[in-house]
C-alpha positions, 0 to 999 in steps of 0.5 A: 259544502260537499259535492252534491253530484252523487246525491239523489233529489231526495238527498238533497232536498233532506240535506237543505231541509236539515240545514234550514231547520238547524239554521232557524233553531240556532238563531231561535235558541241563541249562541249557546246552542249554536255550536251544539248544532254546528257540531251536528251539522258537521257530523251529518256533513262528515256522514254524507261524505263517508257515503258520498261516491267518489269520481269512480262511483265508489262510496268513501268508506268502501274499497280504496279508502278503507284500504288506506285507512287500514295500511295506515292503521297497521303502521301506526300499530307497528310504531306503537308496538316499537315505542312500547317495547322500547319503553319496556326494555328500558323498564327491565334494564332499569329493574336489572340495575336497581336489582343489582345495587341491592 
């Protein structure tokens, strides 16, 4: 469970109520719905994580973390561009080879 120190009393209460409600409903609806509710609970925890303040009092989706995400995204885009360029070069060379045979 996430660290609740940065959450107010209302937030903690809401989290506990949601947890109990989903727990009750999942028991009542059987195993088929349990996975669906477990996924919903995971999304709620993920949402809480993104908005919870870190040790510097900054929310995860702001500042340092978003900068890290953007840097990683830039690296991934550069790598994908390189791979696509290499693939295109191979396709062009293969086409040139096929054209020269005819």
